[in-house]
C-alpha positions in Angstrom: -33.8 -17.1 -38.5 -36.9 -19.4 -39.0 -39.6 -17.4 -40.8 -37.9 -14.2 -39.8 -39.0 -14.7 -36.1 -37.0 -12.5 -33.7 -35.1 -14.5 -31.1 -33.8 -12.7 -28.0 -31.1 -14.4 -26.0 -30.0 -11.5 -23.7 -32.1 -9.6 -21.2 -33.7 -6.4 -22.4 -31.5 -3.4 -22.0 -28.2 -5.5 -22.2 -25.5 -3.7 -24.1 -23.1 -5.7 -26.3 -20.0 -4.7 -28.2 -18.1 -7.1 -30.5 -14.9 -7.3 -32.5 -12.6 -4.4 -33.1 -15.0 -1.9 -31.7 -14.9 -3.7 -28.3 -11.1 -3.9 -28.4 -10.6 -0.2 -29.3 -13.1 0.9 -26.7 -11.3 -1.0 -24.0 -7.9 0.3 -25.1 -9.3 3.9 -25.0 -10.6 3.4 -21.5 -7.3 2.0 -20.2 -5.3 4.8 -21.9 -7.5 7.4 -20.3 -6.5 6.1 -16.9 -2.8 6.0 -17.8 -3.0 9.6 -19.1 -4.6 10.7 -15.8 -1.5 9.8 -13.8 1.2 10.4 -16.5 1.8 14.0 -15.4 2.8 12.9 -11.8 5.8 10.8 -12.9 9.3 11.7 -12.0 11.1 14.4 -9.9 9.3 17.2 -11.7 5.9 15.5 -11.7 2.8 17.5 -10.6 0.3 16.8 -7.8 -3.4 16.0 -8.0 -6.1 17.4 -5.7 -8.8 14.8 -5.1 -12.1 15.8 -3.5 -14.4 12.9 -2.4 -18.2 13.0 -2.1 -18.0 14.2 1.5 -15.7 17.1 0.6 -12.5 15.5 2.1 -9.4 16.7 0.2 -6.3 14.6 -0.6 -3.3 16.2 -2.3 -0.8 13.7 -3.7 1.2 12.5 -6.7 1.2 8.9 -5.6 -0.2 6.9 -8.5 -2.0 4.3 -6.5 -3.6 6.8 -4.1 -5.0 8.8 -7.1 -6.4 5.7 -8.8 -7.9 4.4 -5.5 -9.6 7.7 -4.7 -11.2 8.4 -8.1 -14.3 6.4 -8.5 -13.8 4.6 -11.9 -16.8 3.2 -13.6 -15.5 1.5 -16.8 -14.6 -2.2 -16.2 -11.5 -2.2 -18.3 -10.2 1.0 -16.6 -10.7 -0.8 -13.2 -8.2 -3.4 -14.4 -5.5 -0.8 -14.6 -6.3 0.3 -11.0 -5.8 -3.3 -10.0 -2.3 -3.1 -11.6 -1.4 -0.1 -9.4 -2.8 -1.8 -6.3 -0.8 -5.0 -7.0 2.4 -3.0 -7.6 1.8 -1.1 -4.3 1.1 -4.3 -2.3 4.2 -6.2 -3.8 6.9 -3.5 -3.8 5.4 -0.2 -2.7 6.8 1.9 -5.6 6.5 2.1 -9.4 2.7 2.3 -9.4 2.6 5.2 -11.8 5.2 3.6 -14.1 3.4 0.3 -14.3 0.1 2.0 -15.3 1.7 4.3 -17.9 3.6 1.3 -19.4 0.4 -0.8 -19.6 -1.4 2.2 -21.3 1.5 2.5 -23.8 1.5 -1.2 -24.6 -2.2 -1.0 -25.5 -1.6 2.1 -27.6 1.1 0.2 -29.6 -1.2 -2.8 -29.9 -3.9 -0.6 -31.3 -1.9 0.4 -34.4 -0.9 -3.3 -34.9 -4.6 -4.4 -34.8 -5.4 -1.7 -37.4 -2.7 -3.3 -39.6 -4.7 -6.6 -39.3 -2.3 -8.3 -36.8 -4.4 -10.7 -34.7 -4.5 -9.9 -31.0 -3.4 -13.4 -30.1 -0.1 -12.9 -32.0 0.4 -9.5 -30.2 -0.2 -11.2 -26.8 2.3 -14.0 -27.6 4.9 -11.4 -28.7 4.3 -9.3 -25.5 4.8 -12.4 -23.3 8.1 -13.2 -25.1 9.2 -9.6 -24.8 8.4 -9.4 -21.1 10.3 -12.6 -20.4 13.3 -11.4 -22.3 13.1 -7.9 -20.6 13.1 -9.5 -17.1 16.1 -11.7 -18.1 18.0 -8.7 -19.3 17.1 -6.7 -16.2 18.7 -9.4 -14.0 21.9 -9.0 -16.0 21.8 -5.2 -15.5 21.3 -5.4 -11.7 24.2 -4.9 -9.3 24.5 -6.3 -5.7 23.5 -4.3 -2.6 24.7 -5.3 0.8 22.2 -4.9 3.7 24.6 -2.6 5.6 25.4 -0.4 2.6 23.7 2.6 4.0 24.7 5.0 1.1 23.1 2.9 -1.6 20.0 2.2 0.5 19.6 5.9 1.2 19.8 6.6 -2.6 17.1 3.9 -3.2 14.8 5.6 -0.5 15.5 9.1 -2.0 14.7 7.9 -5.5 11.3 6.6 -4.3 10.7 10.1 -2.8 11.8 12.2 -5.7 9.2 14.6 -7.0 7.2 14.3 -3.9 6.3 17.2 -1.6 9.0 16.7 0.9 11.5 18.8 -1.1 14.8 19.4 0.8 13.8 17.0 3.6 14.2 13.9 1.3 17.7 13.1 2.8 16.4 13.4 6.3 13.4 11.1 5.7 15.5 8.6 3.6 17.9 8.3 6.6 14.9 7.5 8.9 13.6 4.9 6.4 16.9 3.1 6.2 17.5 3.1 9.9 14.0 1.8 10.6 14.2 -1.1 8.1 17.7 -2.0 9.2 16.4 -2.2 12.8 13.8 -4.9 11.9 15.9 -7.1 9.6 15.9 -10.7 10.7 17.2 -14.1 9.4 14.4 -16.6 8.9 15.4 -20.1 7.6 18.6 -18.8 6.1 16.8 -15.9 4.3 17.0 -12.2 5.0 13.6 -10.8 5.8 12.6 -7.2 6.4 8.9 -7.1 7.1 7.8 -3.4 7.1 4.7 -4.4 9.1 7.0 -4.4 12.1 7.4 -0.6 11.7 4.6 1.3 13.4 3.9 4.6 11.7 2.1 7.2 13.9 1.2 10.7 12.7 0.4 13.8 14.6 0.0 17.2 12.8 1.7 20.1 14.4 5.4 21.0 14.7 7.7 20.7 11.7 8.5 17.9 9.2 12.0 17.7 10.7 10.5 16.9 14.1 9.7 13.4 12.6 11.6 10.9 14.7 12.5 7.2 14.7 11.9 5.5 18.1 13.6 2.3 19.1 10.3 1.0 20.5 6.6 1.6 20.1 4.5 4.7 20.3 0.8 4.2 21.2 -1.8 6.8 20.5 -3.2 6.1 24.0 -2.9 7.7 27.5 -2.8 6.1 30.9 -6.2 5.1 32.2 -6.0 6.8 35.6 -4.6 10.3 36.6 -3.1 8.9 39.8 -0.7 6.7 37.8 2.9 7.8 37.4 3.6 9.6 34.2 6.7 7.5 33.5 8.1 4.1 34.6 11.8 3.4 34.4 13.1 -0.2 33.9 9.6 -1.2 32.8 8.4 -4.8 33.1 5.6 -5.0 30.7 2.6 -7.3 30.7 0.6 -7.6 27.5 -2.9 -8.8 28.3 -5.6 -9.8 25.8 -8.6 -9.9 28.1 -10.8 -7.4 29.8 -10.1 -6.5 33.4 -13.9 -6.4 34.1 -16.4 -8.7 35.7 -17.5 -11.1 33.0 -21.1 -11.2 31.8 -22.5 -14.7 31.7 -23.1 -16.5 28.4 -26.8 -17.1 29.1 -29.5 -14.5 30.0 -29.8 -14.5 33.7 -31.5 -12.5 36.4 -30.3 -11.8 39.9 -32.9 -10.6 42.4 -31.7 -9.0 45.7 -34.3 -8.2 48.3 -32.0 -7.5 51.3 -29.9 -4.3 51.2 -27.1 -6.1 53.1 -27.0 -8.7 50.3 -26.6 -6.0 47.7 -23.5 -4.8 49.5 -22.2 -8.3 49.6 -22.8 -8.6 45.8 -20.8 -5.3 45.2 -18.0 -6.5 47.5 -17.7 -9.7 45.6 -17.4 -7.8 42.3 -14.7 -5.6 43.8 -12.9 -8.7 45.2 -12.8 -10.3 41.8 -11.2 -7.2 40.3 -8.8 -6.9 43.2 -7.7 -10.5 42.6 -7.0 -9.8 39.0 -4.8 -6.8 39.9 -3.0 -8.8 42.5 -2.1 -11.5 39.9 -0.6 -8.8 37.7 1.3 -7.3 40.6 2.6 -10.8 41.7 4.1 -11.4 38.3 6.4 -8.4 38.9 4.8 -6.2 36.1 4.8 -2.5 36.6 3.3 -1.7 33.2 0.1 -3.2 31.8 -0.9 -2.8 28.1 -4.4 -4.3 27.6 -6.1 -5.0 24.3 -9.6 -4.8 25.9 -11.3 -2.6 28.5 -10.3 -2.0 32.2 -13.1 -1.4 34.7 -13.0 1.8 36.8 -12.5 -0.1 40.0 -9.6 -2.1 38.5 -8.1 1.2 37.3 -8.2 2.4 40.9 -6.4 -0.7 42.2 -3.8 -0.6 39.5 -3.0 3.1 40.3 -2.7 2.1 44.0 -0.2 -0.6 43.2 1.8 1.8 41.1 1.2 0.0 37.8 1.0 2.2 34.6 -1.9 0.9 32.5 -3.2 1.5 29.0 -6.4 0.0 27.6 -7.9 -0.8 24.1 -4.6 -1.2 22.3 -5.1 -2.4 18.7 -4.3 -6.0 18.0 -1.7 -5.1 15.3 0.0 -2.8 17.9 0.0 -5.6 20.5 1.9 -7.8 18.1 4.5 -5.1 17.5 4.8 -4.5 21.2 5.5 -8.2 21.7 8.3 -8.0 19.1 9.8 -4.8 20.5 9.8 -5.7 24.2 10.1 -9.5 24.0 6.8 -10.0 26.0 4.3 -12.7 25.3 0.6 -11.8 24.9 -1.4 -13.5 27.7 -5.1 -14.3 27.7 -5.4 -16.0 31.1 -4.1 -14.0 34.1 -3.1 -17.3 35.8 -0.5 -17.8 33.1 1.1 -14.4 33.7 4.6 -15.0 35.2 7.8 -13.1 35.2 8.8 -15.1 32.1 6.0 -13.7 30.0 6.9 -10.0 30.7 8.7 -7.7 28.3 11.4 -5.2 29.1 11.9 -1.5 28.2 14.1 1.1 29.7 11.3 3.7 29.9 7.5 3.8 29.5 6.2 7.3 29.6 3.2 9.5 28.7 4.3 12.5 26.6 2.2 15.3 25.1 2.5 15.4 21.4 0.6 18.4 19.9 -2.7 18.4 21.8 -2.8 14.7 22.6 -1.2 12.4 25.2 0.7 9.4 23.8 2.5 6.5 25.4 6.1 5.9 24.5 7.7 2.5 25.1 11.4 3.1 24.5 14.8 1.7 25.1 13.9 -1.9 24.1 17.0 -4.2 23.8 17.1 -6.1 20.5 13.8 -4.5 19.4 12.5 -6.2 16.3 9.8 -3.6 15.9 10.3 0.2 15.8 8.1 3.3 15.4 8.2 6.4 13.3 6.3 9.4 14.6 5.5 11.8 11.7 5.0 15.5 12.3 4.1 18.2 9.9 2.4 21.6 9.6 -1.0 20.4 8.5 -3.0 17.2 8.3 -2.5 17.1 4.5 1.2 17.3 4.8 1.3 14.6 7.5 -0.8 12.3 5.3 1.4 12.8 2.3 4.6 12.2 4.3 3.0 8.9 5.5 2.4 7.8 1.9 6.0 8.9 0.9 7.5 7.0 3.9 5.5 3.9 3.1 7.1 3.8 -0.4 10.6 4.5 0.9 10.3 1.7 3.6 9.0 -0.8 1.0 11.8 -0.1 -1.5 14.5 -0.3 1.1 13.0 -3.5 2.4 12.9 -5.0 -1.2 16.5 -4.0 -1.8 17.7 -5.6 1.5 15.7 -8.8 0.9 16.8 -9.3 -2.7 20.2 -7.7 -2.5 19.8 -6.3 -6.0 19.3 -2.8 -7.5 19.4 -1.2 -10.9 20.0 2.4 -12.2 16.8 4.5 -12.4 15.9 7.7 -14.3 14.6 5.8 -17.4 18.1 4.3 -18.0 16.9 0.7 -17.6 13.9 1.3 -20.0 16.1 2.6 -22.8 18.6 -0.2 -22.3 15.7 -2.8 -22.5 14.2 -1.1 -25.5 17.4 -1.4 -27.5 17.9 -5.0 -26.3 14.4 -6.0 -27.4 14.8 -4.4 -30.8 17.8 -6.7 -31.6 15.9 -9.6 -29.9 12.9 -9.0 -32.2 15.0 -9.4 -35.3 16.2 -12.8 -34.1 12.7 -14.0 -33.5 11.2 -13.2 -36.9 7.6 -13.9 -37.9 4.6 -11.7 -36.9 5.6 -11.8 -33.2 8.6 -9.7 -34.2 6.2 -6.8 -34.7 4.7 -7.2 -31.2 8.2 -7.4 -29.6 9.2 -4.2 -31.5 6.0 -2.6 -30.2 6.9 -3.6 -26.6 10.4 -2.0 -27.2 8.8 1.2 -28.4 6.3 1.2 -25.4 9.2 1.1 -22.9 10.4 4.5 -24.1 7.3 6.1 -22.6 9.0 6.3 -19.2 12.0 8.4 -20.2 9.7 10.4 -22.5 7.3 11.2 -19.7 10.2 12.1 -17.4 11.4 14.6 -19.9 7.9 15.9 -20.8 7.0 16.5 -17.1 10.3 18.5 -16.7 9.3 20.8 -19.6 11.9 19.3 -22.0 11.4 18.2 -25.6 10.7 14.5 -25.3 12.0 13.6 -28.8 15.4 15.3 -28.1 15.6 13.5 -24.8 15.1 10.1 -26.5 17.5 10.7 -29.3 20.3 11.8 -26.9 19.6 8.8 -24.6 19.7 6.3 -27.4 23.0 7.7 -28.6 24.4 7.6 -25.1 23.4 3.9 -24.6 25.0 3.0 -27.9 28.4 4.0 -26.6 30.6 1.8 -24.4 29.7 2.0 -20.7 26.5 3.9 -21.3 24.1 1.4 -19.8 23.3 3.6 -16.8 22.6 6.8 -18.8 19.2 8.3 -17.8 17.4 11.6 -18.0 18.8 14.6 -16.2 15.6 16.5 -15.6 17.4 19.8 -15.1 19.6 20.0 -18.2 17.9 17.5 -20.5 21.3 15.8 -21.2 22.0 12.1 -20.5 23.5 11.5 -17.1 25.0 8.5 -15.4 22.4 7.5 -12.9 24.8 5.5 -10.7 26.9 8.6 -10.2 23.8 10.7 -9.6 22.7 8.2 -7.0 19.3 7.5 -8.7 18.8 3.8 -7.9 15.8 1.5 -7.7 15.4 -2.1 -6.4 15.3 -4.8 -9.1 12.0 -6.1 -7.8 10.2 -2.8 -8.6 11.2 -3.0 -12.3 10.4 -6.7 -12.7 7.0 -6.3 -11.1 6.3 -3.2 -13.2 7.1 -5.0 -16.5 5.3 -8.3 -15.6 2.1 -6.5 -14.4 1.9 -4.1 -17.4 2.4 -7.0 -19.9 -0.2 -9.2 -18.1 -2.9 -6.6 -18.0 -2.3 -5.5 -21.5 -2.5 -9.1 -22.7 -5.7 -9.6 -20.8 -7.4 -6.5 -22.2 -6.3 -7.4 -25.8 -7.8 -10.9 -25.6 -11.3 -9.4 -24.9 -13.3 -9.2 -28.2 -16.8 -9.1 -26.8 -18.2 -7.0 -24.0 -21.7 -8.0 -22.7 -22.9 -5.5 -20.1 -26.2 -6.2 -18.2 -28.7 -3.5 -17.6 -28.0 -1.8 -14.3 -30.8 -2.5 -11.7 -32.1 0.8 -10.4 -32.2 1.2 -6.7 -35.6 0.5 -5.1 -37.7 3.7 -4.5 -37.8 4.9 -0.8 -40.5 3.2 1.2 -40.7 0.3 -1.3 -40.2 -2.3 1.5 -43.7 -1.4 3.0 -45.5 -2.4 -0.1 -43.2 -5.2 -1.3 -46.0 -7.5 -2.5 -47.6 -4.9 -4.8 -44.2 -4.1 -6.4 -43.6 -7.8 -7.1 -47.0 -8.3 -8.7 -46.5 -5.3 -11.0 -43.2 -6.9 -12.2 -45.1 -10.1 -13.0 -47.7 -8.3 -15.0 -45.1 -6.9 -17.3 -44.0 -10.3 -18.6 -46.7 -10.7 -21.2 -45.6 -7.6 -23.0 -42.0 -8.6 -23.5 -40.9 -8.3 -27.1 -39.8 -11.4 -29.0 -41.3 -13.9 -26.5 -43.3 -15.4 -29.4 -46.6 -15.5 -27.4 
């Protein structure tokens, strides 16, 4: 520069990496994340034990749970965690596959960049390959009817394969299918199965097979007063979103009482207000009250006297599910509470589950919300079953909504890989190399399935390619016990189409985004203030000012 004078643009301590060094560093970080979850894939996948800073232990092989729990520092690696989260939010399953595929796409890209292929060309090729793969997937898919319980059970079981439920997979798959089928509704001519209408409660104790599906709602709450009946048949349910307490005023006020008789009048007035509230509830015909807010002790006494079963502080999300299950409307003003606003259930009762009392609202006609109560030997088992059921519910819901499924077990990936290789030849140009790289990356899924089962991954791939080359071999996948190709439709290994499409789109998008980064500028991390710095804030600030004169390259 002019006269050799040093010019500083970035703040002191800023780190900068450019060109191929930055690209390769980013690829290495993303691949490290993919390798961390690779061993969990498939029916023979292993589990990970995660211990957080407080010492809490999580044991799982759910890709998204692992990636959420480990505190990742590298910004590029964090992008792969986002892929897993998006996959989980959209379809619930396929999180591990999406991350592994993204890692493999980057690995393939790395060798192309070393051969002087520009990242922009690779990104274009990947986009073309992803679009062609999705188009081909839609051709591979077959129709699934919403009442086809056998196929839906196979889809749920596939999502659970390799998880710690072992022989209970069929039992849990049945619960998942029944739960989703109970909440399916037609909205504007479309089939909707919103799994948010399924309330999952967990209580450790008992056996995994004690897990039950309830045609209503289970609340982790007990009745507010011991004098209330433990159960109410033919329940008429009021859902109230207000406190049964004497309201505090909006402004700060002070009430002075000098005469003891006046104090009694004041207390009587409070009691009368609460009694009036309870009378309004009784007048509506309700015999069960489920409140979102608090209930005063005096109000509890009056409710018990009137024979009304009451529960307080029910979560807002549970209130919405109760409204869907019982047909009740949530009321904010007690004056609006009439017989029309009440919900119906055959039975509301308090049951002891493990060591806790829970309220069961059951026998709801046309319940559009249901509950699953998970039981298991220990807290870790119950938590893992909840994660497994979440995946199963989401995949069954996706299959019912889209009405499409495809064979699993790595069969779709091999079929797509072969289709993309012939497509690459028709494209020509440098993009052909990227499309071929995409085809090669897809083989990582069957390869990992074989590897995790202790098989030779090269043998597995050679046999699968040969099987797919024959007529009627499109559904051939990895049989993890024998290592031979097996028809996945006959083996009932099926996945929703949406899972695979999301997996390929997400992996291609994140790989493209990482490949386009050629410059990483990282600011120096600001150290946390020393303890007690707030007391002498001015002194610290002045010290910082004093340091300005000595900054290198300021040209002063």
